[in-house]
C-alpha positions, 0 to 999 in steps of 0.5 A, a space after each residue: 486447046 493444047 493439054 500439056 501434062 509434062 511432069 509425071 504425066 509426061 504430056 499430051 498431044 494437042 490433036 483431037 483423036 478423030 479416027 474410028 479406030 486410032 492406033 494405040 501405039 501412035 497415041 502413046 507415042 504422041 503423049 511421050 513426044 509432047 513431053 519433049 517439046 516443052 521448056 518449063 519449070 514446075 514447083 509443088 508438093 507431094 502431099 499426104 494427110 498426116 505427113 509433112 509435105 515433100 517439095 518437088 521441082 521439075 525442069 523440062 528442056 526438050 528431051 531432058 527432064 530433071 526431078 528434085 525431091 527435097 534438097 538432095 534427091 535428084 534424078 534425071 530422065 533422058 527421053 528418046 522416041 522409043 525409050 527413056 534413060 533414068 539416071 541419078 544425079 550424084 553431085 552439083 556438077 551434074 554427074 550421073 549414074 544409072 538409076 538402081 532398078 531396086 529403087 523404082 518401087 521405093 515409096 517417097 517419104 511414106 506417101 503413095 508415090 514411088 519413083 516408078 510413078 513419077 517417071 511413068 516409065 511404062 509409057 515406053 513399053 512397046 506393043 500398046 493395045 486398044 481395048 475399046 472406049 469408056 467414059 471416065 468421070 464424064 469424059 469420052 476416052 480410048 482405053 489402051 493396055 500396056 504390058 511390061 516387057 520385063 516383068 521383073 523390073 518394077 511393080 507393074 505388069 499391066 497398065 491401062 491408060 485412058 486417053 481423052 478422045 477430044 484432046 489426046 491427053 491421058 485422063 486416067 491410068 491404072 496399074 496392075 501387078 504381074 498377076 493382074 491385081 490392081 495396085 495404083 490409079 493416077 487421075 488428073 484432077 485439075 489443070 492450069 494455063 502455061 505462062 505463054 497462054 498456049 497450053 495447060 499443065 497439071 495443077 493437081 493429080 491424085 495417086 490412089 492405092 487400090 485394093 482388089 475391088 478397085 477401092 481407094 485405100 490410101 491417097 496422095 496428091 501431087 499439087 503444082 504452082 503456076 509454072 515458069 518458062 525459061 532456063 532456070 534450074 536445069 543442069 544439062 548433061 
């Protein structure tokens, strides 16, 4: 089974993690790498109770990923082996400019989802540390810690990633601020099969805002329809 979580969750490796003490950086690198191996289109919504749905589309072409939010809000991620460049798409010709750092923490249409959440840029933070093993919602996982190398950028200072031991996919993520206070939790809720029958991608993901006791204070759902493959929708830069 190949668990491919492209979209916001970037993706997961296909290989099971058999090593007694796997390398944390290699596991995170595998999640990043698999996001660059797909070509697919995803369409769905950002959904929060009591608010209008926000349409979201995602186009993945090798090391390029483009998001559309609603009609006019577009941004582009160019993914490398060890870094990702985030850009705003400013017109229909595909012209881009640097994505403003100040916008990373901005909530999208008053949901729990920010631009920082959608990009999962913390998966590019260096020096991942393995902190042990835990069972998360009945699944055996490795727990990996990532520290923000630039604490002034974005809301997150420390992020924990729980990686599924069998599939190498991330199963849960919890983000804390620079003082260690929990802010956000990302949980894979369900997956669906890709059209080629060879892999899976996100069907629904929960984005939970947390209090100091790790209790959910607010929740937003990211829900996707059956994905398509092929060159539709993407404007290469």
